[in-house]
Every structure is written in C-alpha cells, then in structure tokens.
N, C-alpha and C positions, 0 to 999 in steps of 0.2 A: 550714672549710665552715660558713657561717652557717645558723642555723635558719630555717625558712620562716615566713611569716606576716607579715613586715614589722613596722615599729615598733621603736623603740630598746629597749623593754623586752624584746621577744622575743629580741633578739640580744645582750643584756647577759650577761656572764659572771657566774654566780652563785657566791657564796662561802659560802652557807649554804642549807639547806632544812629544812622541817619535816615530820615524820611524826607519827603518833599518839603515839609515845613521846617526842617532843621535837624539839629542834633539833640538826642536824648542822652543824658549823662547819669550814671550811677553816683549817688551821693553816699559815700562810705560812712560819713559821720551821722547819717540819718538812718542807720541800720538798727532795727529792733530785734532783740533776741532774749534768751535767758541772760540774767545779769552777768554770769561768768563768761559769756560768749563762747562756751565750749560747744562744739557741734554735737547735736543730739544723735544718739544711736537710734536710727529710725526703724530698725527691723522689728516687725510685729506691732508697730504703733499706728494709730490712726492719722490721717492726713492733717497737716497743719492748716488751720483756717484762720481768716482775719475778718473782723467786723469793724465798721466805723460808725460813729455818731457825732453830731454836732450839738453841743449843749448851749449854744448862744451865749457864751461867756462874754461879759463886758470888756474883758481884757483883750479881746480880739483873737484869743488862742482857744477856741472852743472845740476843736477836733479831739476826739478820744478814740483810742484804738484798743481792741481786744484781740488776743490771739492765744491759741492753745499749742502746747508742745508736750507730747506724751501725756502724763497725768497732771500737768501744770496748766494753769490758766492765768494770763497776765492782763492787766488793765493799766494803760499809760495815757498821759497827755501826748497827743501826736503833734509834733512840731513841723513835720513835713520838710519843705525846702528852706524854711526860715532859720531854724536853729538845730544844733546837734541833739541827738537823742541822749537823755540821761537815764541810763538803765538802772542806776542805783536807787531810783525813786519811783517805783511803781505805785500807782494809787491803790491797787489791790492785787494780791497774788494768792492763788488757791492751789492746794495740792490735794488731789483726790485719791482715795484708797479703794481698791477693788473695782474701779471702773475708770474710763478715760473720756474726756470731752471729745466729741466728734464734730460738733457744729454749734453755732451761736448766732444770735440776731438781736439787735437793739430795736426798741420801739421809738421811732423819731417823734411821735406825737407827744410822748410824756417826758421826753428828755429835758432836763434843766441842769443848771450848774450845781444844784444840790442833790439831784437824784436822777438815776436812769434805770430803766427796766430792761434787763438782759436775760434772754432765754438761752439755756445751755442744754444741748442734747448729749446723751452719753452712750457708750458702747454697750451697756447692759439694758438699754431701753428707757431709762428714766429721762425726765425733762425737769430742769430746775429753773426757777425764776429768782434772780438775785439782783441786788442793787450794789454794784462794786464801789460806788461813792460812799454810801452809808455803811458799806460792808455788812449788808444784811442778806439773809436767805429767807425770802418771804414764803415760798411755796415749793413743794416737790410733787410732781405729777408722775403717775404710773409707778409709784412705790408706796403701796398702802400697807399699814400695819394691821396684821390680822392676828387673832388669838389662837395660840396653839397649846393644847393640853399636854402636860408631861406626866406620865404615869397616873393619869386621872386624879392627881392631887393638886397640881398647880398649873398655872398658865404663864406663857411668855408672849411677848409681842415680837413678831417676825415680819420683816419687810417682804412683800410679795408684789411682783409686777403682773397685775391681773389683766392689764389691757394689751400689752405686747412685750414680749421678752427679747425681741431682736434689736439689733443696733439701730440707733437713730441716724438717718442719713442726711436729713435736711429739716430745718425748723425755720419758720417765718411767721412774723406777725401778719395778720390779715390787713391789707392796706386800708387806711382810714379808720381802723378800730384800735381802741385802747385796751381791749380785753380779750379779743379773739386771736388765736394763733393756730397754725397748721403744722403738723409733725408727720414726716415720712419715715418709714422703717424699711430695713432690708427684707422684711417679710413680704413687701409689696403693698402694704396697707398705709393709708394716711388717716390721721385722726384730727378732728377739729375740737379744740378745747376752749373753754372760757375760764379765765383766771379767777372769776368769782365763784365758780362751782367746785365742789369736791369730786374726788374720783370714786368714792364709796369703798366699802370693805369687802364687797363681793364682786365676782367677775360680772361684767356688764352683759346684759341680754339684748340682742340686736333684732331689729325688725326691718325688713327690706323696704326701702323707700323709693329706689330707682335702680333700673338695670339696663345695660346696653351691651354692645359687643366688647367682650373682655373687660368689663368693669361693672361694679355694683356699688351702690351707696346704701348704707344702713343707718338708722337712727337708734339711739340707745333707749330701750324700753324701760321706763322707770316712773314711779309715782311722783317723784320729786326731781328737780333739776340736778343733773350730775354729769360729770365728764366720762367719756367723750360725748360731745353733741352728735357727731357723725363719724362713721367709719367708711372710708373709701377703700375699695379693693380694686387695684389697677394692674392689669396685665399679668404676665408670668415672671416671677423672680423679683429681685430687689427693685424698689423705686429709688433710683440713685439721686435724683434731684428734681425739684420743681421750681417754677418761677411764675410770679404773677405778672400780668400785662401792666403796662404803665398806668392804665386807668383802673386797674384792680378788678376788672370784670371777667378776665379769662385766666386760665391756669394751664401752663404747659408742663407736662410730666415726661421725664426721660427715664426709661426703664431698662432693666437688664435684658429683657426679651428683644431689645433693639428697636422698640417702637417709641416714637414721640406721639403723645396724645394731648390734644388741646381741648379743654372743657370750658364751657360757660360756667363760672364758679357758682353763682347764686342758684341757677336752675339745674346744675349738674348734668348738662347736656353736652354730648361729644360734638365738637365743632369740626375736627379733622384729625387725620393721623398721617404719619410718615414712618417708613422703616429704614433703619440704617443699612449701609451696604453690607456690613458684616458685624456680628457680635453685638454687645450691649451698648446702649447710649449712657454716657456718664455725666454729661453736663448740658445745660440749656440756658439760653438767654433771649431776651426780646430786644428789638431795635427801640430806640427812644420814642419813636412815633407809633409803635405797636404794629407796624406793617409786616415785619419779618421776624422770623425766629431762626436762631443759629443753634445747632446741636453738634456735639462731638462725642467720640467714644472709642471703642475698641477696633474700629476700622481705620484708625489713624487719619480720618478725614474730618473736615468741618463741613456741615451740610446746611445750606440756606433754604428755608421753607417760607413760602408766601402765605400769609394769614388769609388774605382775601381770596386767593385762588386755590388754597389748600393743595399745593403741589411744591415739589422740589424745583428750585430755579437755578441752583448752582451747587457745586461741591468744590472744596479747597483741599489741595494736597501739598503738604509741606512738612508735616511731622513724620517721624520715623518710628513712633510708638504711640501708645494710647493718648488721646487728648483728654486732659483732666479738667480744664476750665475754658470757657468761652465767655467773652464780655464785649459789649459795644462801648465805643468811646464817644460819649455825647458831645465832647468838645470839638472833635474834628469831623463828626457827621454833619453834613451841611447840604444846603441847596443854594446854588449860585445862578445868576443870570448868565446869559450867553457870552459874557465878556471873556477875553483870553485870561488864562490863569497868570498869576504873578510869578516872576522869576525868583527863585530862592537860592541865594548864595551868600558866602561870607560867614562871619562868626555868629554865635548865639546872640550877642548883644546887638549886632547890626540887624539880624533878623527881627529881634524884638522891637527895634525902632522903626523898621520899614513896614512891617506887616501889622495891619489892624484887622484882627479876626472879625470885628463887627461890620467892617465896610464891605458892602456887596454880598453879605453872607448872613444867612439865618440859621439858628440852631435847629436841631433835629425836631424839636417839638412843634415847629411850624412847617416842617418839610412837606407834609402831606397837604397842608392848606395851600402852600405855594403851588404845588402840582395841580390841585383842583381848580385854581384860578386860571391856570394856563389854558388858552384857547388852542384847540387842536390844529388850527390853521396858522398859529404863530410861527413865524419864520425863524425865530431864535429859541430853540428848545432850552429849557433849564438844564443845568448840570447837577446831577444828584450824586453824592458820594456818602456812603455809609462806611465808617471805619470800625472794624472790630478786631479783637485780638484773641489769641489762644496760647495756652501753655500745656505742656505734656510731660509724660514720663521720660521722654528723650532729652529733658532738661532744656528744651528750646522754647523761645518766645517767638511767635509769628504774628505779624500784623497784616491785615487784609483790607483791601479797598473793594467795596461793592459799588459799582458805578452804573451809569445809565445805559451803557452798552450791554450790560447783563440784565438790568431790570426792564429795559424797554428796547429789545433787540431790533425792532423795526423802525426806530427813530434814527435820524442822522446824528452822528456823534458830534458833540460840541467841542471836543478836544481829544487829542490823541491819548490813548491809554497804553502805557508801556509795561504795566505790571499785571495785566489781565490776559490770560491765555485761554481763548475760546477755541475748543477743539473743532476742527473742520475736516472735510473729506480730503483736502489738499495737504494735510499734514503728512510728513514723511514717516513711514512706518518705523524707521530706526529711531525716531525721536519720541514716539508714543506707541503704546501697546494697543490702543484703540483708535478708531477714527469715526467720523460722522459729522453731520452738519446740524448743530443744535438749533439753528434758526428754523429749520423745517419742522422741528418737533415742538416748538414753543408757540403759544397763541400770541395774539396781538398785544397791544399795550395793556398794562394793568389798569383796573378800575381807578378812577380818580376821586372816589368818595372820601369825604372828610371824616365820616364817622365809621367806627367799627360796627360790623353787624352784630347786634345784641340779640340774645334769646328773648322770646316773648313769653316764656314759661314762668310759672310762679316761682318765687324764691324758695329754694330748698333750705337755705339757712334759717329763714324765719320759721319754716315748718319744723325744724329740728328742736325748737324751744318748747314745742307742745309735747309734754311727756306722755299724755294718753290721747287716744282717739285719733292717731295719725292715720290718715287715709293713704292707701298705697297709690303711688303714681302709676300711670300707664307705662307699660314696658316700652322702652325706646327701641324702635326697630331701625337697625342700622345695617341691613343686609344690602350692601352695594354690589351691583354686578360689575365685575372687573374682568377684563380680557386677560387670559393666561398665556404667557409666553415663556419660552425656555431660553436660557442664557448659558453660555460656556463659562467654565470656571474662571474666576477672577485671577489674573496673572500679574497684576501690578505689584510693585515692591512694597507691600504692607506687611506688618508683623502679624500675620493671621494664622500661621501654621500652628502655633502653640496655644491659640485661644480656644479652638473648637472643643477640645475635650473638657476644659475647665468650665466653659459656659454650658455645655450640654449636661455636665454632671449636676450643676445647680438646677437646671430646668427639670431634670428627671426626678428631683427630690420634692418637687412642688405638688400640691394637691391637685387632683384632676376634677375638682368640683366647680371650677370656674365656668363662666358662661361661654358662649360659642367662641371657638378659637380660630384665629386667622392662620391659614396654612402658610407658614413662613417660607417654605421652599418655593412657593408659587408666586411670591410677591415680586421677585426680581424681574424687571422688565415691565412692570406696571407703574401706574401713577404713584403707588405707595413707595416704590423703590426703583426709579429709572436706572437703565443701564448707564455705564460710565460715558458712553458716546452720545447719550441722549440729552445731556445737560452740559452747560459750560463748565470748564475746569479752571478754577482760580489758582494762580500762583501767588505766594506770599510777597507782599511788599518788602517785608523784613523777616528774616529767619535767622536768629542768633542763639547760640548756646550761652546761657547766662548763669548757670549753676552747676554744682557737682552732683546734686541729688535731684530726684524728680520734683517738678514744680507743681504746686498745689493751689496757688492763689494768683489771680490777676484782677486788679481793681483800677479803674480809671478815675482820677480826681482832677480838679480844675487845673492845678499847676504841676501835676506829676502823675505817674502811674506806679502802682505798688505790686510787687511780686513776692512770693514766699516759696521756699523749698522745704523738703522734708527734714532737713537738718535743723530747722527751726530759725532760719534767718529771714527776716522780713525786710525787703529792700525797697528803697525809694529811688525812682528814676525821674529826674527833673525834666520837664518839657523844655523845648527850645526857648531861650530867653528868660527862663525861670530859675537860673542858677543864682540864687540870692542867699545861699547858706551863710549864716554868720559863724565865724570861726570861734569855737569854744572847745575847750579841752574836756573830753568825756572821761570821767574818772569812774571806771566800773568797780564800785566798792562791793563789800560783801552783801549778799542778798539779805534783805530784811526778812524777819520771820513772817511768813504768810499764814493764811488760814488753811488748816488741814481739815479736809472734809471726809 
C-alpha cells in the first residue's frame, strides 16, 4: 500500500531516519525471513508476528527470535546488530497443515540455553506448547480427542475444539508465573490456562464468578482441576489484543467494539475504559512505568490514556490507514533535570562518543519516583519524555514524543517542543479542521503517587482453583453517570468511509446476551471519547514509509528496533552509534527439512 501524497520521494522506501538522538539505519544483513528470501504471498494469511527471548547463553549471544510466515514457524539465534543473520541454520522450523500460527509468546522465567517454553496460537483456535530447542511438542490445548462411533460398530478419535473454535488473537504468559497463560480469541473471550491441567474430553460447564458493564468472568465447573480455569467475556466483537501492566497487576484489552478496558487482573475489577474515535481498537501497550496506555486502531489514530486519571490525554495523527502495532521505547523514555538538552549533530560515531545516556537521565522505571520526589515549589521542573512508536497498514513507521507540556499542561515548559502540536483556538482554520483550547478542558497536574492504585478485592485467580463450592461474587456496579453531548460528523482525513459497514456487520452477528451495553453513539464528546478539539493532537517526530506491504511488528530493543511486514521480512534498525555489524557473507542455502505438524 503506497503512501498518499504523490511524488517519487513520498513513495520511496526509507532505509534510515533521523531523530534528535541521531540516525537510525536499516541493517540489510540482519534481515530475517524464510531461508529462500522469496516474498511471501500475504493474501488471506495471518499477520507476521515476532517474539524474542534471552536464554542467558554464556557465549554472550543469548537472544532468540521466533516468527511466523503463513503456515511456517521459524526459530533462530538473533544476532542483532553484531553479526549477519544466517538463514540457512534455523534452530527449529515447523510447517503446519490445516491451520496457521497467529501469535506466540516465550516464558522468560523458564528460558535456558537448553530449553525454552513457547506458546503458539492458531487460526483454528488451538494453543500449542512447544520447545523449539529440544524440538518437542509437549502439550496441545483446545484440541481434545473425543470418541466417535461409526455405524455402531467401531469408534475413531476425532480432534474437537471444545473450548473455543475461533481464531486466537493474542497469547501471553501471566507475568511471574511458570505455568499460567492467557489466551484471547476473535469470539471476544479470554481463557486462563494452567499447563499442568488437562482440557477434558467434554465441553466445559461454566459458573458465573463476576460480572460488570460489558464483561463477565466465569469459572469452569468441574470436580477435578481442568482447563480453562477462567473464561472472560469482554465487550462486543473480537478481542484483538491485551497487554499486562509492567507490574503484572492490571490488564488492558483492546476490542473490536472500539473500547479499551483496563482490569485489575487478580480481582477482575474494571478500573477504567476508553472509546476509540471510530471503529475497532487493534493494539495496546503500557508505558514502562505503568502510568500511561497507548492504543491504536481503525481510526488511524494513536490515543494516549492516563491510568491514574482514567481519561484520554492526547491523540496522535500521522498514519493514513489502520494502526496495527503500538510500542513504548524504554531506552529513550526518560526523566531529566531542568538542564538544557544536549546538542545532537555529526555522525553516528561522534554521537556515540559524545552522548552518555546515563548522565543526567534516568530510565522510565524510575520516572514516576523522580516525579514524586519533586517539590511543587521547585523552580526547575523536571523534563519528562515518553517515546513510543507505531506501525500501520499504510506501511509507515511513526515515532512519537509524549512530553511534559502534554502531561502537565499548567507547568512552565523546561524546553521548547518542536514536534508537538497542541491545538488551540488561535489555529488557522485552513490548517486544521477543528479548533479549541485543550488547556481549558484539562485538569491540573497529574497525581504524583509512586504506586499504582490496586484493587482491595479478593484474588479471582486463587478462587478459580477451587473446583466446587465457588461462591458467587457480588455483581460489580459500574453505572457511571455521564453527560451526553452531540458532535458533528468527523471530517478529518482518516480512512473511515469503508470501515463502517465491515465493523457493523461483525457486531450484528454477535449474541445479544451480553450484560449492559454502552451506547456507542452517545460516547463522543464525553470523557470516554473526547472530541478532537478537546485534547492535544500530537504530530509524529518521524513518519517514514519503510516497507512495501503492511507492517505488523514493532519491537524496541537495547541497541536496535525491529519491524516486520506481511511479506515475511523481519528488519533490524540500528540505534545511533550502534552500527557495529560484522561483515560476513550470508549464504542462503537450501532450507533444511523442518517439522511438519
């Protein structure tokens, strides 16, 4: 999909881009793909996804990468910016018949140089637990063998997906656990599994455990421990992605109905919600300190939501099509003292020698503690910068800076922001289709609390292990009174015209047995979905076309960032000063025989 705007330069694929910290460069020798490097025909295939794990190898090269392309799943040593990729030697390769991998996740707690635990979700609803180092398939979930009688004379074993037959959209290990994992499906349900339990040979019977506005949690009613432990039913339509907070205590869910819902995971209590400007939400991520959540989707926007205030604090407009991935960069997210910023110029090598990222700068995991220590009367306000990125179906990579003039609009700015566009009433109408003063609609400075607000309720996870005698939780009342306001049709240049019919068709096919529904048409102009002029509008720091096909992966690592497109190419972009690739000839030999599943 070519970028809009016409002109050869606009449609040119970029191999480097510049930010305030220097130049990011594409390392062509560090590209991972199928061994034959032939572009994959992506029509009708599931998105290419990438997972990383570090196995603490004593050789110093402990990074491992897994990615799926069509029906194939690859597992390689990831050499990053250090050495060229050797595609002729995958550690493991699997080809699946009758289904396709859709997502995967490593367990970092159990990873060693001799063994890793990799969960793989599939288009037909199954979840597989494999060890690509030992080349073992230990367990298969949601594909039980049941007995079928043939002509009343004999029987055969037939695989049945008794838990959920819809596509797996997201799979994650529960943080801090070696055995629990969570799986989301396009049906709108999530299931909590334990690798030690079986799934049974009969369909599970569920018992209501907790219920709230547009969500419900059920436990599996059984005399013995079996999977799933819990079933979450969230929103209307597919549950496209979920993400655990950095401390593992909260869960953010992005749904096709356009809602972001944030839950306290253990107690299954709804912490807050947000509605997209239009269409479904496709992706979600947390800031490294857990203070903010960014979501993207079919409105072509990235939306920044405050966890503590439960409100939208900014939107970003740079993409020309659906946003498929959002991710925070923990390496450039920072808190600085009030000193002037350093000047960045010269080559990558000069930048690397002159800039010490550790001097006068703390990483994001201490950002909130630095803020909490700051006295309100301090004449030198700290400088806060959150960096996050997004990729989309428009084949563009966008980088965004979320700075203190957006986060704390009533504090004096510590430095000039050249890449943040805060919409104001003085904006010329020819430059913007909306106008307003966001400062008038935003409250004062955000709370400076070090700790996230945690639920005081009992752990619903612990309750799930009790097979019998589970007492029903009190129904969670979440009827918030919200002021209803009307809004004119959205006239910005987003790709919204062709979305409406497709999204509504999916919603019309859903069951009407869900709990109380939020009237979507009445959310625009409320705290759930502010109008465009009611919140600051961010402009991307960088917005570059970097692929021929839609982008499906964006991951920030210490010395590089990784992207992938639907053609099956996984690209490594070296950070400034990190171009240390050793020259080695990559000889793409014939693909070794892999495991056919």
